Structure formats: C-alpha cells, structure tokens
C-alpha positions in Angstrom: -28.0 -51.1 52.4 -27.9 -47.3 51.1 -24.4 -47.4 51.4 -23.5 -50.2 49.7 -26.2 -49.5 46.7 -24.5 -45.8 46.1 -20.7 -47.8 46.2 -21.3 -49.6 43.5 -22.4 -47.4 41.8 -19.7 -45.2 42.0 -17.3 -48.1 41.0 -19.6 -48.7 37.8 -19.4 -44.7 37.0 -17.5 -43.5 33.2 -14.1 -42.7 34.3 -14.2 -38.7 34.4 -16.8 -39.1 36.7 -15.3 -41.1 38.9 -12.4 -38.2 39.2 -15.2 -35.5 40.0 -14.6 -34.0 43.5 -17.8 -34.4 45.9 -18.2 -30.5 45.1 -17.9 -30.7 41.4 -20.6 -33.9 41.5 -23.3 -31.4 43.2 -22.6 -28.4 41.0 -23.1 -31.9 38.1 -26.3 -33.0 39.1 -27.8 -29.3 39.8 -27.1 -28.3 36.4 -28.3 -31.9 35.0 -31.2 -31.8 37.4 -32.7 -28.2 36.6 -32.0 -28.7 32.7 -34.0 -31.8 32.8 -37.2 -30.4 34.6 -37.1 -27.8 32.7 -37.6 -30.1 29.9 -40.0 -32.5 31.6 -42.1 -29.4 32.3 -41.7 -27.9 28.6 -42.6 -30.9 26.8 -45.4 -32.7 29.0 -47.0 -28.6 30.6 -49.2 -29.9 32.8 -51.0 -27.6 35.1 -48.4 -25.4 37.6 -45.1 -27.4 35.7 -42.6 -25.1 36.4 -42.9 -25.3 40.2 -41.7 -28.8 39.6 -38.0 -26.9 37.9 -38.5 -24.7 41.0 -38.8 -27.4 43.4 -36.2 -29.8 41.7 -33.6 -26.5 42.0 -34.5 -25.8 45.9 -33.8 -30.0 46.2 -30.6 -30.0 44.1 -29.0 -26.5 45.8 -29.2 -28.4 49.4 -26.0 -30.4 50.9 -28.0 -32.3 52.5 -28.5 -36.2 52.1 -30.8 -37.3 50.2 -33.7 -38.6 51.1 -34.1 -42.3 51.2 -37.3 -44.1 49.4 -39.1 -44.2 52.9 -38.6 -40.3 53.1 -39.8 -39.6 50.1 -42.8 -41.9 50.5 -43.5 -40.0 53.6 -42.9 -36.5 52.5 -45.2 -37.4 49.7 -47.9 -38.3 52.2 -47.9 -35.3 54.2 -48.4 -33.6 50.8 -51.7 -35.0 50.2 -52.9 -34.2 53.7 -51.9 -30.7 52.8 -53.5 -30.5 49.7 -56.4 -32.3 51.2 -56.6 -29.6 53.7 -56.1 -27.0 51.5 -59.1 -28.2 49.6 -61.2 -28.6 52.3 -60.7 -25.1 53.1 -61.0 -24.3 49.5 -64.6 -25.7 49.5 -65.6 -24.2 52.5 -64.5 -20.4 52.3 -64.1 -19.4 49.2 -67.1 -17.7 49.0 -66.4 -15.5 52.2 -63.6 -13.9 51.3 -62.8 -12.3 55.0 -62.9 -15.7 57.2 -61.0 -16.9 53.9 -58.3 -14.5 54.3 -58.3 -15.1 58.0 -57.9 -18.9 57.5 -55.2 -18.5 55.0 -53.2 -15.9 57.8 -53.1 -18.6 60.6 -51.8 -20.7 57.7 -49.2 -18.8 57.0 -48.0 -17.8 60.0 -47.7 -22.0 61.4 -46.0 -22.5 58.6 -43.6 -19.9 58.9 -43.5 -20.9 62.5 -42.7 -24.6 61.1 -39.6 -23.0 58.8 -38.1 -21.5 62.0 -37.8 -24.9 63.2 -35.6 -26.5 60.2 -38.6 -27.9 58.9 -37.4 -29.8 55.5 -37.6 -26.3 53.3 -39.4 -28.4 50.3 -42.1 -29.2 52.3 -42.6 -25.2 54.0 -42.5 -24.2 50.2 -45.5 -26.2 49.6 -47.6 -26.0 52.8 -47.0 -22.3 51.5 -47.7 -22.7 48.1 -50.8 -24.5 48.7 -52.5 -22.5 51.4 -52.3 -19.6 49.5 -53.3 -20.8 45.8 -55.4 -23.4 46.4 -58.5 -21.0 47.7 -57.9 -18.6 45.2 -58.0 -20.8 42.3 -61.6 -22.2 44.2 -62.9 -18.4 44.4 -63.0 -18.5 40.3 -64.3 -22.2 40.3 -63.3 -25.6 42.6 -62.5 -27.8 39.4 -59.6 -25.1 38.9 -58.3 -25.6 42.6 -58.9 -30.3 41.9 -56.7 -28.9 38.5 -53.8 -26.9 40.5 -53.9 -29.3 43.2 -52.9 -32.2 40.3 -50.3 -30.2 39.2 -48.7 -29.3 42.0 -48.7 -32.9 43.0 -46.9 -34.2 39.6 -44.6 -31.5 39.9 -43.3 -32.7 43.6 -43.7 -36.4 42.1 -41.1 -34.8 39.3 -38.7 -32.5 41.4 -38.5 -36.0 44.3 -38.1 -38.4 41.1 -35.0 -36.5 39.6 -33.8 -36.5 42.2 -33.1 -39.5 43.7 -32.3 -40.4 40.1 -29.3 -38.1 40.0 -28.1 -39.4 43.0 -28.1 -42.7 41.8 -26.3 -42.1 39.1 -23.9 -39.4 40.4 -23.5 -40.2 43.9 -21.3 -38.7 46.7 -18.2 -39.5 47.3 -18.4 -38.8 50.7 -20.2 -41.8 52.8 -23.1 -40.5 53.9 -25.3 -41.4 57.1 -26.8 -44.2 56.8 -29.9 -42.4 58.3 -30.2 -38.9 57.0 -32.2 -36.6 59.1 -36.0 -36.8 58.7 -37.2 -34.2 56.2 -40.3 -34.0 59.1 -38.3 -33.6 61.9 -38.4 -30.1 63.8 -34.4 -28.8 64.6 -33.9 -26.0 65.7 -31.0 -24.0 68.1 -33.7 -20.9 68.6 -35.2 -19.5 70.9 -39.3 -20.2 71.3 -39.6 -16.2 70.9 -37.5 -15.8 68.5 -38.8 -18.4 66.1 -42.3 -16.9 67.2 -40.8 -13.4 66.6 -39.8 -14.1 63.0 -42.5 -15.9 61.8 -44.6 -12.7 62.6 -42.6 -10.7 60.9 -43.2 -13.1 58.0 -46.1 -13.0 58.5 -46.6 -9.1 58.4 -44.3 -8.6 55.7 -47.2 -10.9 53.2 -50.2 -10.1 54.6 -51.1 -7.2 52.7 -50.0 -8.7 48.9 -52.3 -11.7 50.1 -55.2 -9.6 51.2 -55.0 -7.3 47.5 -54.8 -10.0 45.8 -57.7 -12.3 47.6 -60.0 -9.0 47.8 -59.6 -7.6 44.4 -59.3 -11.8 43.3 -56.5 -11.3 41.3 -55.8 -14.9 40.0 -53.5 -13.2 37.1 -51.4 -12.4 39.9 -51.1 -15.7 41.9 -47.6 -15.8 40.7 -46.3 -12.8 42.5 -48.1 -13.4 45.6 -46.5 -17.4 45.5 -43.1 -15.5 44.7 -43.5 -13.2 48.2 -44.9 -15.8 50.1 -41.9 -18.6 49.3 -39.3 -15.0 49.2 -40.7 -14.5 53.3 -39.2 -18.0 54.5 -36.0 -17.1 53.2 -33.6 -16.9 56.6 -31.6 -14.1 54.9 -34.3 -11.1 55.6 -34.1 -11.6 59.5 -31.2 -11.0 59.5 -31.7 -7.2 59.0 -30.6 -5.1 56.2 -27.1 -7.2 54.7 -29.6 -10.1 53.9 -32.1 -8.2 52.5 -29.9 -6.6 50.1 -28.5 -9.9 49.4 -31.5 -11.1 48.6 -33.1 -7.9 46.3 -29.5 -8.6 44.5 -29.6 -12.1 43.6 -33.6 -11.1 42.0 -31.8 -8.4 40.4 -29.2 -10.7 38.7 -32.0 -13.2 38.2 -34.4 -11.1 36.5 -31.7 -9.6 33.8 -30.3 -13.1 33.3 -33.9 -14.3 32.5 -34.3 -11.0 30.1 -30.8 -12.2 28.2 -32.2 -16.2 28.0 -36.2 -14.9 26.8 -34.4 -12.7 24.2 -32.0 -15.0 22.7 -34.7 -17.8 22.4 -37.3 -15.3 20.8 -33.9 -15.6 17.9 -33.6 -19.2 18.4 -37.0 -20.4 19.2 -36.2 -24.4 19.8 -36.3 -27.3 22.6 -32.9 -27.9 22.5 -31.7 -24.3 22.4 -34.1 -23.7 25.3 -32.0 -27.2 27.2 -28.8 -25.4 26.0 -29.1 -22.0 28.1 -30.7 -24.3 30.3 -27.8 -26.0 31.3 -24.8 -23.3 30.7 -26.4 -20.6 33.0 -27.7 -23.5 35.9 -23.9 -24.6 35.5 -22.6 -21.4 36.1 -25.2 -20.7 39.1 -24.2 -24.1 40.5 -20.1 -23.1 40.5 -20.8 -20.3 42.7 -23.8 -22.0 44.8 -21.4 -25.2 45.9 -18.2 -22.7 46.8 -17.3 -20.9 49.9 -17.4 -17.8 47.8 -19.8 -15.1 49.4 -21.8 -14.9 46.5 -23.0 -18.2 46.8 -26.6 -17.7 48.7 -27.3 -15.0 45.8 -26.0 -17.6 43.0 -29.2 -19.6 44.6 -32.1 -17.0 44.6 -30.4 -15.7 41.1 -31.2 -19.8 39.7 -34.2 -19.9 41.3 -35.3 -16.3 39.7 -34.3 -17.5 36.9 -36.3 -20.8 37.1 -39.6 -19.2 37.9 -39.2 -16.3 35.3 -38.6 -18.3 32.8 -40.8 -21.7 33.3 -43.8 -19.5 33.8 -43.8 -17.1 31.0 -42.9 -20.3 28.7 -45.9 -22.6 30.2 -48.6 -20.1 29.7 -51.4 -19.6 28.0 -49.0 -18.9 25.0 -50.5 -15.3 23.8 -48.5 -12.2 24.2 -45.4 -14.0 25.9 -43.2 -10.9 25.7 -45.6 -8.7 27.3 -46.6 -11.5 29.5 -42.9 -11.6 30.9 -41.7 -8.1 30.8 -45.3 -7.4 32.9 -43.7 -10.9 35.1 -40.0 -8.9 35.5 -41.6 -5.7 36.5 -44.3 -7.6 39.3 -41.3 -9.7 40.6 -39.0 -6.5 41.0 -41.7 -4.3 42.4 -42.9 -7.4 45.6 -39.2 -7.6 46.2 -38.6 -4.4 46.6 -41.8 -4.1 49.1 -40.2 -7.7 50.6 -37.0 -6.7 51.5 -38.5 -3.1 52.5 -40.7 -4.5 54.9 -38.3 -6.6 56.6 -35.6 -3.9 56.4 -38.7 -1.7 58.7 -39.7 -5.1 61.3 -36.0 -6.1 62.2 -34.9 -2.0 63.1 -34.4 -1.7 66.6 -37.4 0.3 67.5 -36.6 0.9 70.7 -33.5 2.2 69.8 -34.3 4.6 67.2 -37.7 6.1 69.5 -34.8 6.1 72.1 -32.6 8.3 70.1 -35.8 10.7 68.6 -37.0 11.5 72.1 -33.1 13.1 73.0 -32.7 14.8 69.9 -36.1 16.2 71.0 -35.2 17.4 74.2 -32.0 18.7 72.9 -33.4 20.9 70.7 -35.6 22.0 72.8 
C-alpha cells in the first residue's frame, strides 16, 4: 500500500520534480525540511523549539527509508515513556545532587550502549537530552521540567510531521522496502565487548561536563551539556585521531558559518531573510551530505552546528543576543575541543605506549 501511494504521488509531481534524481530529491527534502523547521520554531517559539530544527536535520540527513505512521507512533510512545521516566528521576533525586548524578550516569551508559547497537539515532538523541536535561531543570523547578518535557515532545512531533510531509510530496525514485527497519530494533555487527568499551568511552568523556553542570546548577550551560552528550554518540569519535579531527573541523566550520549568518541577520533582521539564509546554507550542506565526497560527514556536522547555534540564540529570551551568540560560539568550540581530546586519549593504545616508554627507559639506563 505504501509503495502504491508513493508511486501515485510521484506521478502527480510537477515535471521539474519528476526529473530529479534520487540524490537530488534527498538534497531538496533536507533543505526544505530544515528551512520549514526553522520557520515554525521561530514563529511559534514554544519551549525548547530549537530541538525541532536539530531533530529534523537528523531525520532528513538519513538515507534510510521513511518511517511508517505506525512506526512513528511506536517511537512517540517510547518517547512518552522516556520523558515520564525522566520526570520520575527528576522528582525523586533533584534534591540529592550526588545520587541524581549517579542515576544520570547509569542512564547515559545505557543510552550509549544502545547507540552502539544501531538503535534509531533520533531515539538515542532524545534519550540523551531527556536523561540529562529534565533532572537539571527540576533543580530549579519541577514545573520548569514539565514545561521542557512538553516542548521536547512538540519538537519531536514537528520533526516527524515534516519528515512525513516531505517524503509524501517528494518521494524517492527508487522503490523502498514495504517494511523499513523498525526504529526500535537493535542491529549491531560489533561484539559485546566492543560495544561495552565504546559506551564506556562515551560516558567517561562526557561525565565531567555533566558533573560540573549539575554540581554548580549551571542551567545556563545546559545547551553545552546537551551538545557534549550528543557529540559523544558520534561513531567517528571511536575511530581515533582522524575521526576526531573531522568532527572538530565540522564544528569549527559550522560555527564560522553561523557567525556569518548571524552577522547578516543583524543587518537584515527579518523572518523572510532568515528563511532565505537557512535554505541557501542548508542546500549547500545537503549537496555534500548526499554525495560520495569524503567531506560528506563533515558537512552533516556543519549543518547540525548551524542549526544548534542559530536556533538556540534566536529562540532565547532576546536579551543581549549578540553577547549570547559570542558566548555560545566560544562554549561550543571549547566543549568540542574537550570531547575530541578526551576521545583521542581514550582511544589510544596505552599498552603499546607504556611498553615503548618502558623500553626507552631501559635503553637510557
């Protein structure tokens, strides 16, 4: 039934769209999707609205088949359970920081472990955000945690609806499987020991950031903590030095482009200009993301960083936006350096290094 509907939509497409290749369709969907999410988030401005932009970017950047309505409903059901669990942890442990940090650490370890098993990246991202953000907000007010959870859920629904809409309007040329992979399915070719090691590395890398934010109740640095835990799930970090440098390059380029966009917006402060800028830069990134170019993963990180920085600043409280943007850029750059450095150290072959040091000492003596 799904393939029949998609085929019907394909036959109804305007002539220029029918002539697009599979790669061009994905590029167009990503550019329009990110632009639409940015427009909705800025105009509606619900709590944590910038999350919708990031989630839309994550969904539309994937080459996997579009989730069915049923699978999307299952995903939303799981998210409701996860948010409920986050609120439960918030209510029980918000007044006991040490115990709260311990529970958050255990939950993060499990989320990173599920990520190594190939669990849907959108669900993993939401797990990480919910686990780290809700208890922190509850330290200020449980009502604030409830408000954030509602905003998070609205962001998920928005991202899913944009994804379904654009796949219906601009379907894939190639016939997709009738039953795409279940987003809740765990499918990993890695050994259990390897998955445990990668999950442990991710936790060790981000735990100091989580401890610092929770211990000093740095709610203003919540975005930095979220960025760190999302960054830690990136498989390129487990690949060693080259993967880490690629990630650092992507975030740096994304930050520089975000500075350019923000500077242009200060000169032309209008929604239409923001929409135009978003579409232009999303299109440029999409051309690289859906290509065989070696910089494709970097382009994906560039677009994610742009969405995070521009979205979070424009959807803030509106006070000292320029100063906030500069601080945000600096924070993101520092946390990227930290996470990349931490993973570089964790993925080193310490046995070989220590063995060589021992041989060198013996040689010197």
